[in-house]
FIDRENNU-501312 format. One record per residue: residue number from 1; x, y, z of N, C-alpha, C in turn; residue in three letters. Coordinates in steps of 0.1 Angstrom, whole numbers. Each point is the difference from the previous one (the first is absolute). Layout:
PT;NUM;X;Y;Z;X;Y;Z;X;Y;Z;ALA $
...
This chain:
PT;1;90;45;234;4;-9;-12;14;-4;2;UNK $
PT;2;2;-13;2;13;-6;2;6;5;13;UNK $
PT;3;-8;5;10;4;3;13;2;-14;7;UNK $
PT;4;11;-2;7;3;-13;6;-1;2;15;UNK $
PT;5;-9;-8;7;-1;0;14;4;-14;5;UNK $
PT;6;6;-1;12;4;-12;6;-7;-2;13;UNK $
PT;7;-7;-11;1;-8;-4;12;3;-14;3;UNK $
PT;8;6;-3;12;3;-13;4;9;-7;-10;UNK $
PT;9;9;8;-6;10;-6;-9;-6;-3;-14;UNK $
PT;10;-12;4;-3;-6;-2;-13;-1;13;-7;UNK $
PT;11;6;1;-12;0;12;-8;-13;1;-8;UNK $
PT;12;-7;11;1;-13;1;-7;1;12;-10;UNK $
PT;13;-2;-3;-13;3;10;-10;-13;4;-7;UNK $
PT;14;-3;13;0;-13;5;-6;3;2;-15;UNK $
PT;15;-11;4;-7;2;2;-14;-7;11;-6;UNK $
PT;16;1;2;-13;-7;11;-7;-14;-4;-4;UNK $
PT;17;-10;7;3;-13;-2;-5;-2;6;-14;UNK $
PT;18;-3;-7;-10;-2;5;-14;-12;-6;-7;UNK $
PT;19;-10;8;-2;-11;-6;-7;-7;-11;7;UNK $
PT;20;-1;0;13;-6;-10;7;8;-12;3;UNK $
PT;21;13;0;-4;9;-11;3;11;5;9;UNK $
PT;22;5;-8;9;11;3;9;12;-7;-5;UNK $
PT;23;10;8;-3;13;-5;-6;11;1;11;UNK $
PT;24;7;-11;2;11;0;9;12;-2;-9;UNK $
PT;25;11;8;2;12;-1;-8;12;-4;8;UNK $
PT;26;10;-5;-7;13;-2;7;8;13;-2;UNK $
PT;27;8;0;-11;8;12;-2;-2;7;-14;UNK $
PT;28;-9;-6;-8;-2;6;-13;-14;-3;-5;UNK $
PT;29;-5;8;-9;-14;-2;-6;1;2;-15;UNK $
PT;30;-5;-10;-7;0;0;-15;-12;7;-5;UNK $
PT;31;2;11;-6;-12;8;-5;1;2;-15;UNK $
PT;32;-10;-6;-7;0;1;-15;-12;10;-3;UNK $
PT;33;4;10;-9;-10;10;-4;-2;-1;-15;UNK $
PT;34;-12;-1;-5;-3;2;-14;3;14;-5;UNK $
PT;35;10;1;-8;4;14;-5;-7;5;-12;UNK $
PT;36;6;9;-6;-7;7;-11;2;-7;-13;UNK $
PT;37;-9;3;-10;2;-2;-14;4;13;-5;UNK $
PT;38;13;2;-4;5;13;-3;-3;6;-13;UNK $
PT;39;-13;3;-2;-4;5;-13;-6;14;1;UNK $
PT;40;0;6;12;-6;13;2;5;6;13;UNK $
PT;41;-3;13;3;5;7;11;-7;-6;13;UNK $
PT;42;7;3;11;-4;-5;13;-11;9;6;UNK $
PT;43;-11;-6;3;-11;8;7;-2;-4;14;UNK $
PT;44;-8;7;7;-2;-1;14;-5;-14;4;UNK $
PT;45;-8;-6;-9;-5;-14;3;11;-10;0;UNK $
PT;46;10;2;-9;12;-9;0;8;2;13;UNK $
PT;47;2;13;3;9;4;11;-5;-5;13;UNK $
PT;48;-13;0;2;-6;-4;13;5;-14;4;UNK $
PT;49;0;-9;-9;4;-14;4;15;0;4;UNK $
PT;50;9;7;-7;14;-1;3;4;8;12;UNK $
PT;51;-8;11;3;3;7;13;-4;-9;12;UNK $
PT;52;-12;-7;-2;-4;-9;11;10;-11;2;UNK $
PT;53;5;-6;-10;10;-11;1;13;6;7;UNK $
PT;54;4;12;-4;11;6;6;-2;2;15;UNK $
PT;55;-12;5;4;-3;2;14;0;-14;7;UNK $
PT;56;-5;-10;-6;1;-14;6;15;-4;3;UNK $
PT;57;8;2;-10;14;-3;1;7;8;11;UNK $
PT;58;-3;13;1;6;8;10;-5;-4;14;UNK $
PT;59;-13;-4;1;-5;-4;13;7;-13;4;UNK $
PT;60;2;-9;-9;7;-13;4;14;3;5;UNK $
PT;61;7;9;-6;13;4;5;0;6;14;UNK $
PT;62;-11;7;3;-1;5;14;1;-11;10;UNK $
PT;63;-5;-12;-3;0;-11;9;11;-10;-2;UNK $
PT;64;10;4;-8;11;-9;-1;-1;-11;-11;UNK $
PT;65;-10;1;-8;-2;-9;-11;4;6;-13;UNK $
PT;66;9;-6;-7;5;6;-13;-9;-4;-11;UNK $
PT;67;-7;9;-7;-8;-4;-12;9;-3;-12;UNK $
PT;68;-3;-11;-6;7;-3;-13;-11;3;-11;UNK $
PT;69;2;10;-7;-11;6;-9;3;-3;-14;UNK $
PT;70;-11;-4;-7;1;-2;-15;-12;6;-6;UNK $
PT;71;2;8;-11;-10;7;-7;3;-2;-15;UNK $
PT;72;-9;-7;-7;3;-4;-14;-3;12;-9;UNK $
PT;73;5;-2;-12;-4;9;-11;-6;-8;-11;UNK $
PT;74;-12;2;-4;-7;-7;-10;2;6;-14;UNK $
PT;75;12;-3;-5;4;6;-13;-2;-9;-12;UNK $
PT;76;-8;-11;2;-6;-8;-11;-15;0;3;UNK $
PT;77;-7;7;-8;-14;2;3;-7;6;-13;UNK $
PT;78;-12;-5;-3;-7;4;-12;-2;15;0;UNK $
PT;79;-4;6;11;-3;15;1;13;7;-3;UNK $
PT;80;11;-4;5;13;6;-2;3;-1;-15;UNK $
PT;81;-2;-11;-6;3;-2;-14;-8;10;-9;UNK $
PT;82;-12;1;3;-9;10;-7;5;14;1;UNK $
PT;83;3;4;13;5;14;2;13;2;-7;UNK $
PT;84;9;-10;0;13;2;-7;-2;1;-15;UNK $
PT;85;-9;-8;-5;-3;0;-15;-5;14;-4;UNK $
PT;86;-9;6;8;-6;13;-3;11;11;1;UNK $
PT;87;10;-2;9;11;9;1;11;-2;-11;UNK $
PT;88;-1;-11;-7;10;-4;-10;13;-4;6;UNK $
PT;89;0;-6;12;13;-4;7;-1;-15;3;UNK $
PT;90;12;-6;1;1;-14;5;-6;-1;14;UNK $
PT;91;-6;-11;3;-7;-1;13;10;1;11;UNK $
PT;92;12;-5;-1;9;0;11;6;14;3;UNK $
PT;93;2;7;-11;5;14;2;-11;9;6;UNK $
PT;94;-12;-2;-5;-12;7;5;-2;-3;15;UNK $
PT;95;2;-12;4;-2;-4;14;11;6;9;UNK $
PT;96;12;1;-6;12;5;8;-3;15;3;UNK $
PT;97;-5;7;-10;-4;14;3;-10;2;11;UNK $
PT;98;-11;-9;-1;-10;1;10;5;-4;14;UNK $
PT;99;10;-9;0;6;-4;13;8;11;6;UNK $
PT;100;6;8;-8;8;12;4;-9;10;8;UNK $
PT;101;-11;3;-6;-9;10;6;-7;-6;12;UNK $
PT;102;-2;-13;1;-6;-6;12;10;1;11;UNK $
PT;103;13;-3;-3;10;0;11;2;15;5;UNK $
PT;104;-1;9;-9;1;14;4;-11;4;10;UNK $
PT;105;-13;-5;-3;-11;4;8;1;-7;13;UNK $
PT;106;4;-13;1;2;-7;12;10;7;9;UNK $
PT;107;11;4;-6;10;7;8;-5;13;6;UNK $
PT;108;-8;7;-8;-6;13;5;-9;-3;12;UNK $
PT;109;-7;-11;0;-9;-4;11;8;-7;12;UNK $
PT;110;13;0;-1;8;-6;11;-3;-15;1;UNK $
PT;111;-3;-7;-10;-2;-14;0;14;-6;-3;UNK $
PT;112;4;-9;10;13;-5;-1;1;-11;-11;UNK $
PT;113;12;-1;-6;3;-10;-10;-3;-14;5;UNK $
PT;114;-5;-8;-9;-2;-14;4;13;-8;-3;UNK $
PT;115;2;-12;7;12;-7;-2;0;-8;-13;UNK $
PT;116;-12;-4;-4;-1;-8;-13;-11;6;-9;UNK $
PT;117;4;2;-12;-9;6;-10;0;-8;-13;UNK $
PT;118;-6;-12;0;1;-8;-12;-9;6;-11;UNK $
PT;119;5;-1;-12;-7;5;-12;-5;-12;-8;UNK $
PT;120;-13;0;-4;-6;-12;-6;8;-5;-12;UNK $
PT;121;5;9;-9;7;-4;-12;13;-8;3;UNK $
PT;122;5;1;12;12;-7;4;-3;-14;7;UNK $
PT;123;-13;-3;1;-4;-12;7;-9;-9;-9;UNK $
PT;124;2;1;-13;-7;-8;-9;3;-15;2;UNK $
PT;125;13;-3;1;4;-14;2;-7;-6;13;UNK $
PT;126;-1;9;10;-6;-5;13;-15;-3;-3;UNK $
PT;127;-7;8;-8;-14;-2;-3;-1;-13;-8;UNK $
PT;128;9;-3;-9;0;-12;-7;1;-12;9;UNK $
PT;129;9;1;10;1;-11;10;-12;-1;8;UNK $
PT;130;-6;11;4;-12;-1;7;-11;-7;-8;UNK $
PT;131;-1;3;-12;-10;-6;-9;2;-15;-1;UNK $
PT;132;13;-4;-1;3;-14;0;-4;-7;13;UNK $
PT;133;3;6;11;-4;-6;13;-15;-1;2;UNK $
PT;134;-7;10;-5;-15;-1;1;-5;-11;-9;UNK $
PT;135;6;-1;-12;-5;-11;-9;3;-14;6;UNK $
PT;136;12;-1;6;4;-13;6;-9;-4;11;UNK $
PT;137;-5;10;8;-9;-3;11;-15;0;-4;UNK $
PT;138;-3;1;-13;-14;-1;-4;-8;13;3;UNK $
PT;139;7;11;4;-7;12;2;-2;9;-12;UNK $
PT;140;6;-4;-11;-1;7;-13;0;-9;-11;UNK $
PT;141;-3;5;-12;-1;-8;-12;5;9;-12;UNK $
PT;142;4;-6;-11;5;6;-12;-11;0;-10;UNK $
PT;143;-2;11;-7;-10;1;-11;5;11;-10;UNK $
PT;144;2;-4;-12;3;10;-11;12;9;4;UNK $
PT;145;10;-6;6;12;8;2;0;8;13;UNK $
PT;146;-11;-1;7;-1;7;13;-1;-10;12;UNK $
PT;147;4;4;11;-1;-8;12;-11;6;9;UNK $
PT;148;-10;-7;4;-11;6;8;0;-6;14;UNK $
PT;149;-1;8;10;-2;-4;14;-15;-2;3;UNK $
PT;150;-3;-11;6;-14;-3;4;-4;9;11;UNK $
PT;151;-10;9;-2;-3;11;9;-8;-3;12;UNK $
PT;152;-5;-13;1;-9;-3;11;5;3;13;UNK $
PT;153;13;-3;4;6;3;13;0;15;3;UNK $
PT;154;3;8;-10;0;14;2;-14;6;3;UNK $
PT;155;-10;-5;-7;-14;4;2;-4;-4;14;UNK $
PT;156;3;-13;4;-4;-5;13;7;8;11;UNK $
PT;157;13;4;-2;7;7;10;-5;15;2;UNK $
PT;158;-5;5;-11;-5;14;0;-13;2;8;UNK $
PT;159;-8;-11;0;-13;1;6;-10;7;-8;UNK $
PT;160;3;3;-13;-9;6;-9;-9;-10;-7;UNK $
PT;161;-12;4;-3;-9;-8;-9;5;0;-14;UNK $
PT;162;-4;-9;-8;5;-1;-14;-3;12;-8;UNK $
PT;163;-12;5;1;-4;12;-8;9;12;3;UNK $
PT;164;3;2;13;8;11;4;15;-2;-5;UNK $
PT;165;4;-12;1;14;-3;-5;1;2;-15;UNK $
PT;166;-11;-4;-8;0;2;-14;1;15;-4;UNK $
PT;167;-8;8;8;-1;14;-3;14;7;3;UNK $
PT;168;7;-4;10;13;6;3;10;-6;-10;UNK $
PT;169;-1;-12;-4;9;-5;-10;-1;8;-13;UNK $
PT;170;-12;3;-4;-1;9;-12;6;13;2;UNK $
PT;171;-2;6;12;5;14;3;15;0;0;UNK $
PT;172;6;-11;4;15;0;1;7;-8;-10;UNK $
PT;173;-6;-2;-12;6;-5;-11;3;-15;1;UNK $
PT;174;-9;-8;7;2;-14;1;-4;-8;-12;UNK $
PT;175;-6;5;-10;-4;-7;-12;-9;-12;3;UNK $
PT;176;-11;2;7;-8;-12;3;-7;-5;-13;UNK $
PT;177;0;8;-11;-6;-5;-12;10;-8;-9;UNK $
PT;178;12;-2;5;10;-8;-8;-5;-14;-3;UNK $
PT;179;-3;-4;-12;-6;-13;-3;10;-12;3;UNK $
PT;180;13;3;2;9;-11;3;-1;-5;14;UNK $
PT;181;-6;8;9;-1;-4;14;-10;-11;3;UNK $
PT;182;3;-9;9;-9;-9;5;-11;7;8;UNK $
PT;183;3;11;7;-9;7;8;3;15;-2;UNK $
PT;184;-10;9;-1;3;14;-2;8;6;11;UNK $
PT;185;0;-6;12;8;6;11;14;-6;1;UNK $
PT;186;4;-8;-9;14;-4;-1;8;12;-5;UNK $
PT;187;13;0;3;8;12;-4;13;-5;-6;UNK $
PT;188;6;8;-8;12;-3;-7;12;1;9;UNK $
PT;189;7;-11;2;14;1;6;10;4;-11;UNK $
PT;190;-2;-6;-12;8;4;-11;-10;2;-12;UNK $
PT;191;1;12;-6;-9;4;-11;7;-2;-13;UNK $
PT;192;-6;-7;-9;5;-2;-13;3;14;-7;UNK $
PT;193;10;1;-8;4;12;-7;-11;6;-8;UNK $
PT;194;-1;14;0;-9;7;-7;7;13;-6;UNK $
PT;195;-5;4;-12;6;12;-5;-1;12;9;UNK $
PT;196;11;9;0;0;12;8;4;-2;14;UNK $
PT;197;5;-12;4;4;-3;14;14;-7;-1;UNK $
PT;198;8;3;10;13;-7;0;-2;-15;2;UNK $
PT;199;10;-8;-4;-2;-15;1;14;-6;2;UNK $
PT;200;-1;-11;7;12;-8;4;-3;-15;-4;UNK $
PT;201;11;-7;-2;-1;-15;-3;-4;-7;13;UNK $
PT;202;-8;-11;-2;-4;-8;11;-2;-14;-5;UNK $
PT;203;-2;-10;8;-3;-14;-4;-13;-1;-8;UNK $
PT;204;-9;11;1;-13;-1;-6;0;10;-12;UNK $
PT;205;11;6;-4;1;9;-11;2;14;6;UNK $
PT;206;2;10;-9;3;13;4;-13;6;6;UNK $
PT;207;3;9;11;-11;6;7;5;9;11;UNK $
PT;208;-8;3;10;4;9;10;-7;-5;13;UNK $
PT;209;5;5;12;-6;-4;13;-14;6;2;UNK $
PT;210;-8;-7;7;-13;6;5;3;9;12;UNK $
PT;211;-9;9;2;2;10;11;1;-6;14;UNK $
PT;212;-9;-9;4;0;-6;13;13;-9;1;UNK $
PT;213;3;-6;-10;12;-9;0;13;8;2;UNK $
PT;214;1;12;-5;12;8;2;2;2;14;UNK $
PT;215;-10;5;8;2;3;14;2;-13;8;UNK $
PT;216;-6;-11;-4;2;-13;7;15;-4;-2;UNK $
PT;217;5;1;-12;14;-4;-2;10;9;7;UNK $
PT;218;-3;13;-1;10;9;7;0;-1;15;UNK $
PT;219;-12;-2;6;-1;-1;14;7;-13;4;UNK $
PT;220;-3;-11;-7;7;-13;3;15;1;-1;UNK $
PT;221;5;7;-10;14;1;-2;7;7;11;UNK $
PT;222;-7;11;4;6;9;11;-1;-6;14;UNK $
PT;223;-12;-5;3;-3;-4;14;-3;-15;2;UNK $
PT;224;-1;-8;-11;-3;-13;2;-15;-2;2;UNK $
PT;225;-4;-11;7;-14;-5;0;-10;9;6;UNK $
PT;226;4;9;9;-9;8;8;5;14;3;UNK $
PT;227;-9;9;3;4;13;5;-7;3;13;UNK $
PT;228;5;10;8;-7;4;12;-12;9;-3;UNK $
PT;229;3;10;-9;-11;9;-4;1;2;-15;UNK $
PT;230;-11;-1;-6;-2;4;-14;-8;12;-1;UNK $
PT;231;5;11;-7;-7;13;0;-3;4;-14;UNK $
PT;232;-11;8;-1;-4;6;-13;-13;7;2;UNK $
PT;233;-4;7;-11;-13;7;1;-11;-10;1;UNK $
PT;234;-11;5;7;-12;-8;2;-6;-5;-13;UNK $
PT;235;2;7;-11;-5;-4;-13;7;-12;-6;UNK $
PT;236;11;-4;6;8;-11;-4;-4;-13;7;UNK $
PT;237;-9;1;10;-4;-12;7;-4;-11;-9;UNK $
PT;238;-9;3;-9;-4;-10;-10;-1;8;-14;UNK $
PT;239;5;-6;-10;5;-13;-1;15;-2;3;UNK $
PT;240;8;11;1;15;-2;0;5;-7;12;UNK $
PT;241;-3;4;12;6;-6;11;-6;-14;2;UNK $
PT;242;-13;-2;-3;-6;-13;2;7;-11;-9;UNK $
PT;243;2;4;-13;7;-9;-9;15;-2;3;UNK $
PT;244;6;11;4;14;-2;3;2;-9;12;UNK $
PT;245;-7;2;11;1;-9;11;-3;-15;-3;UNK $
PT;246;-11;-1;-8;-4;-14;-4;11;-7;-8;UNK $
PT;247;6;8;-9;11;-6;-8;12;-4;8;UNK $
PT;248;4;9;9;11;-3;9;-3;-13;9;UNK $
PT;249;-12;0;5;-3;-12;9;-1;-13;-8;UNK $
PT;250;-5;1;-12;-1;-12;-9;15;-5;-3;UNK $
PT;251;9;10;-3;13;-3;-4;8;-6;12;UNK $
PT;252;-2;5;12;9;-4;12;-7;-10;9;UNK $
PT;253;-13;0;0;-7;-8;10;0;6;14;UNK $
PT;254;5;12;1;0;7;13;-11;10;1;UNK $
PT;255;-8;-1;11;-11;9;3;0;5;14;UNK $
PT;256;-4;13;2;-3;10;-10;12;6;-6;UNK $
PT;257;-1;5;-12;11;7;-6;4;13;8;UNK $
PT;258;-10;8;5;3;12;7;-6;-2;14;UNK $
PT;259;8;4;11;-6;-1;13;-10;11;2;UNK $
PT;260;2;12;-7;-10;11;1;1;8;-12;UNK $
PT;261;-11;7;-3;-1;9;-12;-2;14;5;UNK $
PT;262;6;9;-7;-3;14;2;-5;6;-13;UNK $
PT;263;-13;1;-1;-7;6;-12;-4;14;3;UNK $
PT;264;8;10;-5;-2;14;3;-13;5;-6;UNK $
PT;265;-7;8;7;-13;4;-5;1;8;-13;UNK $
PT;266;-10;0;-8;-1;7;-13;-1;15;2;UNK $
PT;267;7;8;-7;-1;15;0;-10;4;-11;UNK $
PT;268;-9;8;4;-11;5;-9;1;15;-1;UNK $
PT;269;-7;5;-10;-2;14;-2;-15;2;-3;UNK $
PT;270;-7;6;9;-15;2;-2;-7;-13;0;UNK $
PT;271;5;-10;7;-7;-13;0;5;-10;-11;UNK $
PT;272;7;5;-9;5;-9;-11;14;-4;2;UNK $
PT;273;4;-12;-3;13;-5;2;10;8;-9;UNK $
PT;274;11;4;6;10;7;-8;6;-8;-11;UNK $
PT;275;-2;4;-12;5;-8;-11;1;9;-12;UNK $
PT;276;10;-4;-9;2;8;-12;-13;0;-9;UNK $
PT;277;-6;-11;0;-13;-1;-9;-11;9;5;UNK $
PT;278;1;3;14;-11;9;5;4;14;-1;UNK $
PT;279;13;3;-4;4;14;-1;1;8;13;UNK $
PT;280;2;-7;11;0;6;13;13;-2;8;UNK $
PT;281;11;-2;-7;13;-2;6;5;12;8;UNK $
PT;282;5;-3;12;7;10;8;14;-5;1;UNK $
PT;283;9;8;-7;14;-5;-1;8;3;12;UNK $
PT;284;9;-9;3;9;2;12;9;12;-2;UNK $
PT;285;5;2;-13;9;11;-2;-7;14;2;UNK $
PT;286;-13;1;-3;-7;12;2;-2;3;15;UNK $
PT;287;-3;-11;8;-2;1;14;12;5;7;UNK $
PT;288;12;-6;-3;12;3;8;6;13;-5;UNK $
PT;289;-4;5;-12;4;13;-5;-6;11;8;UNK $
PT;290;-12;-2;5;-8;10;7;-1;-1;15;UNK $
PT;291;4;-12;6;-1;-3;14;12;-8;5;UNK $
PT;292;2;1;13;11;-8;6;-3;-15;-3;UNK $
PT;293;10;-8;-4;-2;-14;-2;-5;-7;12;UNK $
PT;294;4;5;12;-4;-6;12;-15;1;2;UNK $
PT;295;-6;11;-5;-14;2;1;-8;-9;-9;UNK $
PT;296;6;-3;-11;-6;-10;-9;0;-14;6;UNK $
PT;297;12;-3;6;1;-13;7;-11;-1;11;UNK $
PT;298;-1;10;8;-9;0;12;-14;-1;-5;UNK $
PT;299;-4;7;-11;-13;-1;-5;-3;-15;-4;UNK $
PT;300;9;-7;-6;-2;-14;-4;-1;-8;13;UNK $
PT;301;8;2;10;1;-9;11;-10;2;11;UNK $
PT;302;-5;12;1;-9;4;11;-14;-6;-1;UNK $
PT;303;-1;-13;-2;-13;-7;-2;3;-15;1;UNK $
PT;304;-10;-8;1;2;-15;-1;6;-4;-13;UNK $
PT;305;10;-8;-1;7;-3;-12;-9;-7;-11;UNK $
PT;306;-10;-7;4;-8;-7;-9;-13;7;-5;UNK $
PT;307;-2;12;5;-12;8;-2;1;8;-13;UNK $
PT;308;-10;-1;-9;0;9;-12;-3;14;5;UNK $
PT;309;5;10;-8;-1;14;4;0;9;-12;UNK $
PT;310;-6;12;2;-1;10;-11;11;11;3;UNK $
PT;311;7;2;-10;10;12;0;-7;13;-3;UNK $
PT;312;4;10;8;-4;14;-4;12;9;5;UNK $
PT;313;1;12;-6;11;9;4;-2;4;15;UNK $
PT;314;-12;1;4;-3;3;15;6;-11;9;UNK $
PT;315;0;-12;-4;5;-11;8;15;2;1;UNK $
PT;316;7;4;-11;14;2;1;4;12;9;UNK $
PT;317;-9;10;-1;3;12;9;-2;-4;15;UNK $
PT;318;-10;-9;2;-2;-4;14;12;-9;5;UNK $
PT;319;6;-8;-9;12;-8;3;11;9;3;UNK $
PT;320;2;11;-7;11;10;2;-2;6;14;UNK $
PT;321;-12;4;3;-2;6;14;3;-10;11;UNK $
PT;322;-4;-12;-2;2;-11;10;15;-3;1;UNK $
PT;323;7;1;-11;15;-2;0;7;11;8;UNK $
PT;324;-5;12;-1;6;11;7;-3;-2;15;UNK $
PT;325;-12;-4;4;-2;-3;14;10;-11;5;UNK $
PT;326;2;-10;-8;9;-10;4;14;5;2;UNK $
PT;327;5;9;-9;13;5;1;1;9;12;UNK $
PT;328;-10;8;3;0;8;12;1;-8;13;UNK $
PT;329;-8;-11;0;0;-9;11;14;-6;3;UNK $
PT;330;7;-3;-11;13;-6;1;10;9;8;UNK $
PT;331;-3;13;0;9;9;7;-2;1;15;UNK $
PT;332;-11;-6;5;-3;1;14;9;-10;8;UNK $
PT;333;1;2;12;7;-9;9;-10;-6;10;UNK $
PT;334;-2;-13;-1;-9;-7;8;6;-13;4;UNK $
PT;335;-5;-6;11;5;-14;3;-3;-9;-12;UNK $
PT;336;10;-8;-4;0;-6;-13;-5;-15;0;UNK $
PT;337;5;-8;9;-1;-14;-1;-14;-6;-3;UNK $
PT;338;-10;4;8;-13;-5;-1;-7;4;-13;UNK $
PT;339;2;13;-4;-6;4;-12;6;-6;-13;UNK $
PT;340;13;-2;0;7;-7;-11;-5;-14;-1;UNK $
PT;341;-1;-7;12;-5;-13;0;-14;-1;-6;UNK $
PT;342;-8;10;3;-14;-1;-4;-1;3;-15;UNK $
PT;343;8;9;-6;0;2;-14;5;-13;-7;UNK $
PT;344;10;-6;5;5;-13;-5;-10;-11;0;UNK $
PT;345;-8;-1;11;-10;-10;1;-11;3;-10;UNK $
PT;346;-3;12;-3;-11;3;-10;5;-3;-14;UNK $
PT;347;12;3;-3;5;-4;-13;0;-15;-2;UNK $
PT;348;3;-7;10;0;-15;-1;-14;-5;-1;UNK $
PT;349;-10;7;4;-14;-4;0;-6;4;-14;UNK $
PT;350;4;-8;-10;-5;2;-14;3;14;-6;UNK $
PT;351;12;4;4;5;13;-6;-10;11;3;UNK $
PT;352;-4;2;12;-9;10;4;6;14;1;UNK $
PT;353;3;5;-12;8;13;-1;-8;11;6;UNK $
PT;354;-13;1;-3;-8;12;5;1;1;15;UNK $
PT;355;-2;-11;7;0;0;15;14;3;5;UNK $
PT;356;11;-5;-7;13;2;5;4;15;-2;UNK $
PT;357;-5;6;-11;2;15;-2;-7;8;11;UNK $
PT;358;-13;-4;3;-7;7;10;7;0;13;UNK $
PT;359;5;-12;4;8;0;13;13;8;-1;UNK $
PT;360;6;-1;-11;13;8;-2;-3;15;1;UNK $
PT;361;-10;5;-6;-3;14;1;-4;4;14;UNK $
PT;362;-8;-9;7;-4;4;14;12;-1;10;UNK $
PT;363;8;-10;-1;11;-2;9;12;8;-4;UNK $
PT;364;3;1;-12;11;7;-5;14;-6;3;UNK $
PT;365;10;8;-1;14;-5;3;4;-12;-7;UNK $
PT;366;6;-9;7;6;-12;-6;-10;-8;-8;UNK $
PT;367;-13;-1;5;-10;-7;-7;-3;6;-14;UNK $
PT;368;0;13;-1;-2;6;-13;12;-2;-9;UNK $
PT;369;11;1;6;12;-2;-8;1;-14;-5;UNK $
PT;370;-4;-10;8;1;-14;-4;-10;-2;-12;UNK $
PT;371;-12;5;1;-10;-2;-10;4;7;-13;UNK $
PT;372;6;11;1;5;7;-12;11;-8;-7;UNK $
PT;373;9;-6;7;11;-8;-5;-6;-13;-6;UNK $
PT;374;-8;-7;8;-5;-13;-5;-8;1;-12;UNK $
PT;375;-8;10;-1;-9;2;-12;6;7;-12;UNK $
PT;376;13;4;2;7;6;-11;-5;14;-3;UNK $
PT;377;-4;8;10;-6;13;-1;11;11;2;UNK $
PT;378;13;-4;0;10;11;2;2;7;-12;UNK $
């Protein structure tokens, strides 16, 4: 990845393979990650995405590419409003507490700080400008104090059939039954004010940003018209990422919005997606209280990044044993160059962590030490 060879005076630069795409970089990579809605504790399903993005950033640095990282905070959200109301706290204070615990858990997992951390409540003006631009381009319309984005480009880009898109829209709070919409799959860029939710002034009356529009506006403000990698959980692929990308592309005219996507696989327990509603949360704090944080990281990373997987305590124990093997291998003295180059090649090949760890354990020495450092397993 970004290894430069010179043949007959022509420099040939290789790239990073990610999700079936080959990416060539100059000196930096723009990585936008959909962050948390800070209304509850951090569980393993959340953490898996952010550990993978951290591993991607560390791998890029290995090859001389500086990652410019952005991870938003969705602190304007209907679910957050409801949780804050139940707790009897203002939504922003409630979100700040949730953010504190999230930051603590990320630090425990050795996830490095991002350079940009936009919070939705500070980007309301940018969402209003986004809505205005979409209206001017005919990609949105005003109805009853709300601004709706025409959803057809997002559906087309997702590759989903209309029935599947409607089902997911209901599941993720897209309000397809809103009678003000021209089409059930249109979504609010700006939602008219409602009781129990924060509201701001806009040209269309008081209201609040829509979920997809928040990320679109924050990503545009931080990185401009495009990013190199957009990351998030696999469950965000539709509707969130599809609508966000479609809004940005409609606003800027630049396509594609993202050169590549990293959709981290869903973490399950007993075959069911980890979720508060399912009552099967595995909390990061509980894991790192009873096991080395590096073992938790390795458990997350020792698999294809896009693959769904089931957590079990036995899996964490296995990761701990494999980590000990890797540490022992790091103490051996072996010829280094070829093995280090091989582990680097494997990490550049779609973040093939499992194969890189296998080689590091077998070869030991500098190869193992390099893998430990790159993957943040120290």
